VEXDREN-2710 file (C-alpha; in Angstrom, 1 decimal):
% VEXDREN-2710
k/r/px/py/pz
1/UNK/3.7/-48.6/1.6
2/UNK/2.1/-45.1/2.1
3/UNK/4.2/-42.6/3.8
4/UNK/2.6/-40.9/6.5
5/UNK/1.8/-36.9/5.9
6/UNK/0.8/-36.3/9.6
7/UNK/2.1/-36.8/13.0
8/UNK/0.7/-39.7/14.9
9/UNK/-1.4/-37.1/17.1
10/UNK/-2.8/-35.3/14.3
11/UNK/-3.9/-38.8/12.5
12/UNK/-5.8/-39.9/16.2
13/UNK/-7.3/-36.4/16.6
14/UNK/-8.8/-36.9/12.4
15/UNK/-9.7/-40.6/13.4
16/UNK/-11.7/-39.4/16.1
17/UNK/-13.5/-36.7/14.3
18/UNK/-14.3/-39.1/11.6
19/UNK/-15.9/-41.5/13.7
20/UNK/-18.0/-38.8/15.5
21/UNK/-19.4/-37.6/11.9
22/UNK/-19.9/-41.2/11.0
23/UNK/-22.1/-41.8/14.3
24/UNK/-23.7/-38.3/13.6
25/UNK/-24.5/-39.6/10.0
26/UNK/-25.7/-42.7/11.5
27/UNK/-27.9/-41.2/13.9
28/UNK/-30.0/-39.1/11.1
29/UNK/-30.6/-42.5/9.2
30/UNK/-31.5/-44.1/12.4
31/UNK/-33.8/-41.1/13.6
32/UNK/-35.4/-41.3/10.2
33/UNK/-35.9/-44.8/10.8
34/UNK/-37.3/-44.6/13.9
35/UNK/-40.0/-42.0/12.6
36/UNK/-41.3/-43.8/9.2
37/UNK/-41.7/-46.9/12.0
38/UNK/-43.6/-44.6/14.6
39/UNK/-45.7/-43.6/11.4
40/UNK/-46.5/-47.0/10.4
41/UNK/-47.6/-47.9/13.5
42/UNK/-49.8/-44.6/13.8
43/UNK/-51.2/-45.4/10.8
44/UNK/-52.1/-48.8/11.8
45/UNK/-54.1/-47.4/14.8
46/UNK/-56.1/-45.1/12.4
47/UNK/-54.3/-42.0/12.8
48/UNK/-55.1/-38.6/11.3
49/UNK/-54.0/-37.5/7.6
50/UNK/-50.9/-35.6/9.1
51/UNK/-48.8/-38.9/9.7
52/UNK/-48.4/-39.6/5.9
53/UNK/-47.1/-36.7/5.2
54/UNK/-44.3/-37.3/8.1
55/UNK/-44.3/-41.3/6.7
56/UNK/-43.5/-40.2/3.7
57/UNK/-40.8/-37.7/4.6
58/UNK/-39.3/-40.4/6.8
59/UNK/-39.1/-42.5/4.3
60/UNK/-37.5/-41.0/1.5
61/UNK/-35.0/-39.6/4.2
62/UNK/-34.2/-43.4/4.9
63/UNK/-33.7/-43.9/0.9
64/UNK/-31.5/-40.6/0.7
65/UNK/-29.5/-41.8/3.7
66/UNK/-29.0/-45.3/2.5
67/UNK/-28.1/-44.4/-0.6
68/UNK/-25.9/-41.8/-0.3
69/UNK/-23.9/-44.1/2.5
70/UNK/-23.3/-46.6/-0.1
71/UNK/-22.0/-44.1/-2.7
72/UNK/-19.8/-42.9/0.1
73/UNK/-18.5/-46.1/1.6
74/UNK/-18.1/-47.6/-2.1
75/UNK/-15.4/-45.1/-2.7
76/UNK/-13.6/-46.8/0.1
77/UNK/-14.5/-50.2/0.5
78/UNK/-17.3/-52.8/-0.5
79/UNK/-20.2/-52.3/1.3
80/UNK/-21.3/-54.6/3.8
81/UNK/-18.4/-56.8/2.6
82/UNK/-19.8/-57.9/-0.8
83/UNK/-18.1/-57.3/-4.1
84/UNK/-20.5/-55.1/-6.4
85/UNK/-19.2/-54.1/-8.9
86/UNK/-17.6/-50.3/-9.5
87/UNK/-17.4/-50.5/-5.3
88/UNK/-13.8/-49.8/-3.4
89/UNK/-13.2/-47.6/-6.2
90/UNK/-10.3/-46.1/-4.9
91/UNK/-8.9/-49.2/-3.8
92/UNK/-9.3/-50.6/-7.7
93/UNK/-8.2/-47.4/-10.0
94/UNK/-5.9/-45.8/-7.5
95/UNK/-2.8/-45.5/-9.5
96/UNK/-5.5/-44.3/-12.5
97/UNK/-6.4/-41.7/-10.1
98/UNK/-2.9/-40.9/-9.5
99/UNK/-2.3/-40.1/-13.2
100/UNK/-5.6/-38.1/-13.3
101/UNK/-4.0/-36.0/-10.4
102/UNK/-1.2/-35.7/-11.9
103/UNK/-2.5/-34.6/-15.3
104/UNK/-5.0/-32.1/-13.5
105/UNK/-1.9/-30.4/-11.5
106/UNK/0.4/-30.3/-14.5
107/UNK/-2.4/-28.6/-17.0
108/UNK/-3.6/-26.3/-14.4
109/UNK/-1.4/-25.5/-12.0
110/UNK/1.6/-26.2/-13.9
111/UNK/1.1/-24.7/-17.2
112/UNK/3.8/-21.7/-18.5
113/UNK/1.0/-19.1/-18.5
114/UNK/-0.1/-19.4/-15.3
115/UNK/3.6/-20.2/-13.5
116/UNK/4.6/-16.8/-15.5
117/UNK/1.5/-14.9/-14.2
118/UNK/1.9/-15.9/-10.9
119/UNK/5.9/-15.0/-10.6
120/UNK/4.9/-11.6/-11.9
121/UNK/2.1/-10.9/-9.6
122/UNK/4.1/-12.1/-6.4
123/UNK/6.9/-9.0/-7.0
124/UNK/9.6/-11.5/-6.0
125/UNK/12.7/-9.4/-6.8
126/UNK/11.4/-6.4/-4.4
127/UNK/10.1/-8.9/-1.3
128/UNK/13.6/-10.3/-1.4
129/UNK/15.5/-7.0/-1.9
130/UNK/13.6/-5.5/0.9
131/UNK/14.0/-8.3/3.1
132/UNK/18.0/-8.4/2.5
133/UNK/18.3/-4.7/2.8
134/UNK/17.5/-4.5/6.5
135/UNK/20.6/-5.0/8.5
136/UNK/19.5/-7.9/10.9
137/UNK/18.1/-10.1/7.6
138/UNK/22.1/-9.6/6.1
139/UNK/23.2/-10.4/9.7
140/UNK/21.2/-13.6/9.7
141/UNK/22.2/-14.5/6.1
142/UNK/25.9/-14.0/7.0
143/UNK/25.6/-16.4/10.1
144/UNK/23.5/-19.3/8.0
145/UNK/26.4/-18.9/5.5
146/UNK/28.9/-19.5/8.3
147/UNK/26.9/-22.4/9.9
148/UNK/26.4/-24.0/6.3
149/UNK/30.2/-23.2/5.9
150/UNK/31.3/-25.0/9.0
151/UNK/28.9/-27.8/8.4
152/UNK/30.2/-28.5/4.8
153/UNK/33.9/-28.4/6.2
154/UNK/32.9/-30.7/8.8
155/UNK/31.8/-33.4/6.2
156/UNK/34.3/-32.6/3.6
157/UNK/37.3/-35.3/4.2
158/UNK/40.9/-33.6/3.9
159/UNK/42.1/-36.3/1.8
160/UNK/38.9/-35.7/-0.8
161/UNK/39.3/-32.0/-1.1
162/UNK/43.1/-32.6/-1.7
163/UNK/42.3/-35.0/-4.6
164/UNK/39.9/-32.8/-6.2
165/UNK/42.5/-29.7/-6.1
166/UNK/45.2/-31.2/-7.4
167/UNK/42.8/-33.2/-10.0
168/UNK/41.0/-30.0/-11.1
169/UNK/43.5/-27.3/-10.8
170/UNK/47.2/-28.8/-10.4
171/UNK/47.3/-31.4/-13.0
172/UNK/45.1/-29.8/-15.4
173/UNK/47.7/-27.1/-15.7
174/UNK/50.6/-29.7/-16.1
175/UNK/48.5/-31.3/-18.5
176/UNK/48.9/-29.5/-21.7
177/UNK/51.8/-28.4/-23.3
178/UNK/53.0/-24.8/-22.3
179/UNK/54.5/-23.8/-25.2
180/UNK/51.8/-23.0/-27.9
181/UNK/49.5/-21.3/-25.3
182/UNK/52.0/-19.2/-24.1
183/UNK/52.9/-18.4/-27.6
184/UNK/49.8/-17.4/-28.9
185/UNK/48.7/-15.1/-26.1
186/UNK/52.3/-13.7/-26.5
187/UNK/51.5/-13.1/-30.4
188/UNK/48.1/-11.9/-29.7
189/UNK/49.7/-9.0/-27.1
190/UNK/52.6/-8.5/-29.6
191/UNK/50.1/-7.7/-32.4
192/UNK/48.6/-4.8/-30.1
193/UNK/51.5/-3.7/-29.0
194/UNK/51.1/-4.7/-25.8
195/UNK/55.0/-5.0/-24.6
196/UNK/55.7/-1.5/-25.3
197/UNK/55.2/-0.6/-21.6
198/UNK/57.3/-3.1/-20.9
199/UNK/60.2/-2.4/-23.1
200/UNK/59.9/1.3/-21.7
201/UNK/60.2/-0.1/-18.5
202/UNK/63.2/-2.3/-19.2
203/UNK/65.2/0.9/-20.7
204/UNK/64.4/3.0/-18.3
205/UNK/65.7/0.8/-15.2
206/UNK/68.4/0.1/-17.5
207/UNK/69.2/3.9/-17.7
208/UNK/68.7/4.5/-14.1
209/UNK/71.2/1.5/-13.4
210/UNK/73.8/2.9/-16.3
211/UNK/73.7/6.5/-14.2
212/UNK/74.5/4.8/-10.7
213/UNK/77.3/2.4/-12.2
214/UNK/80.4/4.8/-12.4
215/UNK/81.7/2.7/-9.1
216/UNK/80.9/-0.6/-10.7
217/UNK/82.8/0.3/-14.2
218/UNK/85.8/1.4/-12.3
219/UNK/86.4/-1.2/-10.5
220/UNK/86.4/-3.8/-13.2
221/UNK/88.1/-1.7/-15.5
222/UNK/90.8/-1.6/-12.6
223/UNK/90.6/-5.3/-12.0
224/UNK/90.7/-6.3/-15.6
225/UNK/93.3/-3.8/-17.2
226/UNK/97.3/-4.8/-17.7
227/UNK/99.4/-4.3/-15.0
228/UNK/101.7/-2.5/-17.4
229/UNK/98.7/0.2/-17.6
230/UNK/99.1/3.4/-16.2
231/UNK/96.5/4.1/-14.1
232/UNK/95.2/7.5/-15.5
233/UNK/94.3/5.7/-18.8
234/UNK/92.5/2.8/-16.8
235/UNK/90.3/6.0/-14.7
236/UNK/89.6/7.7/-18.4
237/UNK/88.7/4.5/-19.6
238/UNK/86.6/4.1/-17.3
239/UNK/84.8/7.3/-17.5
240/UNK/84.7/6.7/-21.4
241/UNK/83.1/3.5/-20.9
242/UNK/80.7/5.3/-18.3
243/UNK/79.4/8.0/-20.1
244/UNK/78.9/5.8/-23.8
245/UNK/77.0/3.7/-21.4
246/UNK/74.5/6.4/-19.9
247/UNK/74.3/7.8/-23.6
248/UNK/73.2/4.6/-25.2
249/UNK/70.9/3.7/-22.4
250/UNK/69.4/7.3/-22.8
251/UNK/69.2/7.0/-26.0
252/UNK/67.2/3.6/-26.4
253/UNK/65.2/5.3/-23.5
254/UNK/64.1/8.3/-25.3
255/UNK/63.7/6.7/-29.2
256/UNK/60.7/4.9/-29.7
257/UNK/62.3/3.2/-33.0
258/UNK/65.7/2.8/-31.3
259/UNK/67.5/-0.4/-33.1
260/UNK/67.6/-2.2/-30.0
261/UNK/63.7/-1.8/-29.4
262/UNK/63.4/-3.1/-33.0
263/UNK/65.5/-6.0/-32.0
264/UNK/63.6/-7.1/-28.7
265/UNK/60.6/-6.7/-30.8
266/UNK/62.0/-9.1/-33.6
267/UNK/63.0/-11.3/-30.9
268/UNK/59.5/-11.5/-29.1
269/UNK/57.6/-12.3/-32.1
270/UNK/60.2/-14.9/-33.4
271/UNK/59.5/-16.3/-29.6
272/UNK/56.5/-16.4/-30.2
273/UNK/56.6/-18.4/-33.4
274/UNK/58.9/-20.7/-32.2
275/UNK/56.5/-21.5/-28.9
276/UNK/53.7/-22.3/-31.4
277/UNK/55.4/-24.1/-34.2
278/UNK/59.0/-24.9/-33.4
279/UNK/59.4/-28.2/-31.7
280/UNK/62.7/-27.6/-30.3
281/UNK/61.5/-24.5/-28.2
282/UNK/58.1/-26.4/-27.6
283/UNK/60.1/-29.4/-26.1
284/UNK/62.6/-26.8/-23.7
285/UNK/59.2/-25.0/-22.5
286/UNK/58.2/-28.6/-21.5
287/UNK/60.9/-29.5/-20.0
288/UNK/61.3/-26.0/-17.9
289/UNK/57.3/-26.9/-17.0
290/UNK/58.2/-30.7/-15.7
291/UNK/60.8/-28.9/-13.9
292/UNK/58.7/-26.3/-12.5
293/UNK/55.4/-28.8/-11.5
294/UNK/58.6/-31.5/-9.7
295/UNK/59.4/-28.8/-7.3
296/UNK/57.8/-29.6/-3.8
297/UNK/56.5/-26.9/-3.4
298/UNK/54.0/-27.4/-6.4
299/UNK/53.7/-31.1/-5.4
300/UNK/52.5/-30.1/-2.0
301/UNK/50.0/-27.3/-3.7
302/UNK/46.9/-28.8/-3.1
303/UNK/47.8/-30.0/0.4
304/UNK/49.2/-26.4/1.7
305/UNK/46.6/-24.7/-0.2
306/UNK/43.7/-26.7/1.6
307/UNK/45.1/-26.4/4.8
308/UNK/45.4/-22.8/4.5
309/UNK/41.7/-22.2/3.1
310/UNK/40.5/-24.5/5.9
311/UNK/42.1/-22.7/8.4
312/UNK/41.1/-19.1/7.1
313/UNK/37.4/-20.5/6.7
314/UNK/37.1/-21.9/10.4
315/UNK/38.8/-18.8/11.7
316/UNK/36.5/-16.5/10.1
317/UNK/33.3/-18.1/10.8
318/UNK/33.4/-18.1/14.4
319/UNK/34.2/-14.6/14.3
320/UNK/30.9/-12.6/14.2
321/UNK/33.4/-9.4/13.2
322/UNK/35.7/-11.6/10.8
323/UNK/35.9/-10.3/7.3
324/UNK/34.4/-13.0/5.9
325/UNK/31.3/-12.3/7.6
326/UNK/31.6/-8.5/7.4
327/UNK/31.8/-9.1/3.5
328/UNK/28.5/-11.2/3.5
329/UNK/26.6/-8.6/5.5
330/UNK/27.4/-5.8/2.9
331/UNK/27.0/-7.8/-0.1
332/UNK/23.9/-8.5/0.9
333/UNK/22.8/-5.7/2.1
334/UNK/24.3/-3.8/-1.2
335/UNK/22.2/-6.4/-3.4
336/UNK/18.9/-6.2/-1.4
337/UNK/19.0/-2.4/-1.7
338/UNK/19.9/-2.5/-5.5
339/UNK/16.7/-4.9/-5.5
340/UNK/14.6/-2.3/-3.8
341/UNK/15.6/0.8/-4.9
342/UNK/16.8/0.1/-8.8
343/UNK/14.1/-1.0/-10.9
344/UNK/15.7/-1.4/-13.9
345/UNK/17.2/-4.2/-12.1
346/UNK/14.1/-5.4/-10.6
347/UNK/12.7/-5.6/-13.9
348/UNK/15.8/-7.7/-15.7
349/UNK/15.9/-10.4/-12.5
350/UNK/11.9/-10.5/-12.8
351/UNK/12.2/-11.3/-16.6
352/UNK/15.0/-14.1/-15.6
353/UNK/12.8/-15.6/-13.1
354/UNK/9.8/-15.8/-15.3
355/UNK/11.5/-16.7/-18.5
356/UNK/13.4/-19.9/-16.5
357/UNK/10.1/-20.5/-14.7
358/UNK/8.1/-20.6/-18.1
359/UNK/10.8/-22.8/-19.5
360/UNK/10.8/-24.9/-16.5
361/UNK/6.7/-25.2/-16.7
362/UNK/7.0/-25.8/-20.8
363/UNK/9.6/-28.8/-20.3
364/UNK/9.9/-30.0/-17.2
365/UNK/6.1/-29.9/-15.7
366/UNK/5.6/-33.7/-16.7
367/UNK/8.5/-34.6/-14.9
368/UNK/7.5/-32.8/-12.1
369/UNK/4.3/-34.1/-12.0
370/UNK/5.4/-37.6/-12.0
371/UNK/6.3/-37.5/-8.4
372/UNK/2.5/-37.5/-7.8
373/UNK/2.0/-40.8/-10.0
374/UNK/5.1/-42.2/-8.7
375/UNK/4.1/-41.6/-5.1
376/UNK/0.4/-43.0/-5.6
377/UNK/1.6/-46.0/-7.3
378/UNK/4.3/-46.9/-4.6
379/UNK/1.2/-46.8/-2.1
380/UNK/-0.2/-49.9/-0.8
381/UNK/-4.0/-49.8/-1.8
382/UNK/-5.8/-50.6/1.3
383/UNK/-3.8/-48.3/3.2
384/UNK/-3.7/-45.5/0.4
385/UNK/-7.7/-46.0/0.9
386/UNK/-7.8/-45.7/4.8
387/UNK/-5.7/-42.8/4.3
388/UNK/-7.6/-40.6/1.9
389/UNK/-10.4/-41.5/3.8
390/UNK/-9.2/-40.5/7.1
391/UNK/-8.2/-37.2/5.4
392/UNK/-11.7/-36.4/3.6
393/UNK/-14.0/-38.8/5.1
394/UNK/-15.6/-36.6/7.8
395/UNK/-16.6/-34.1/5.4
396/UNK/-17.9/-36.8/2.6
397/UNK/-20.0/-37.7/6.1
398/UNK/-22.0/-34.5/5.1
399/UNK/-23.2/-35.7/2.0
400/UNK/-24.9/-38.6/3.9
401/UNK/-26.6/-36.2/6.4
402/UNK/-27.7/-33.6/3.7
403/UNK/-29.0/-36.6/1.5
404/UNK/-31.0/-37.6/4.5
405/UNK/-32.3/-34.3/5.0
406/UNK/-32.9/-33.2/1.4
407/UNK/-34.4/-37.1/0.6
408/UNK/-36.8/-36.1/3.5
409/UNK/-38.0/-33.0/2.0
410/UNK/-38.4/-34.5/-1.7
411/UNK/-40.6/-36.8/0.1
412/UNK/-42.4/-34.7/1.4
413/UNK/-42.8/-32.7/-1.4
414/UNK/-43.6/-35.3/-3.8
415/UNK/-46.3/-36.8/-1.3
416/UNK/-48.0/-33.2/-0.8
417/UNK/-48.2/-32.5/-4.8
418/UNK/-49.4/-35.7/-5.3
419/UNK/-52.2/-35.6/-2.3
420/UNK/-53.2/-32.1/-3.8
421/UNK/-53.4/-33.6/-7.3
422/UNK/-55.0/-36.5/-6.7
423/UNK/-56.3/-36.9/-3.3
424/UNK/-55.9/-39.5/-0.8
END
């Protein structure tokens, strides 16, 4: 069925206008008919030569009015209900008209060059940037964004979102083996000597701990030394251990190629290799992964994440001074100012828009115009004819009026020329 494109009041107004114009056009035909009959009556009574001119004009006007009435009516229905060939054209050719209109729109309105030229002349980035840079418009976007977020949260079911988070994040993290990718990343970091800052930090912390370890060493030595050992010997031993430890950590800290550092590097290199290629190490990494992913904190991660995120979003969208709305407003204004003031950025965005529009027009114009073809194909032929007549029928009545007037003038001209050339 044909879908109504205008409200009932608009259709009623158009129907009244169409009826008035039909009455006017028919009135012209009626006037021409009355004049013709009057002229014939006058001729039968021996009227002067003038009546021939008026009769010829009225007669031609009648012919023109009837011909144009037939042409206009034949577009929408059979004139007088007679199944005359090539009438009721819209009913019969509805689908072909839809296809022709679709082809016309595609070739003349969605041609790549036409679309690109229109977008280039529209200066879309400048207009959008100027609009977005205004504070009131940025506030409006922030408010509309908040409304959209609230509506989205209202529509979404908590269980569905939690399931999506669980499947797309939590389970995706747990699915692949952890060992090989971690080993590969570690191997790349070692090749770039990214471990050096970490080793430096560990050496620094170890030395700092050694400097403050005197009491700990004293307590351990006194606790674990034999009972027969003199106390001063224990103290001397504790001080010796302390000095050696401080000196050792200092050397590790200050010597880039210290043996401990080299050993740490070799350990990391071997560990990165084993994570990738040693089955036992890979399995140990999988065991650790299973233990981590099995913890309650991880299994409830999806629910906890969504619960916190939802609460934060709802609190933010309801508060005009919230960080979320303030950031949206600031980012919108900043983007608008850049689009407005930065010509290079405008040109870049314009090229994106033109390129995207050209690609869509070149590759999907046919799919876009099928909206016309498919829509027309779904229309009921009778109703489509009535709707089209309702939309354009008023203007078509001027064809009937013009036919009457032009026909009358043409008939008068022909009669006059004939009379002048050949006499009465």
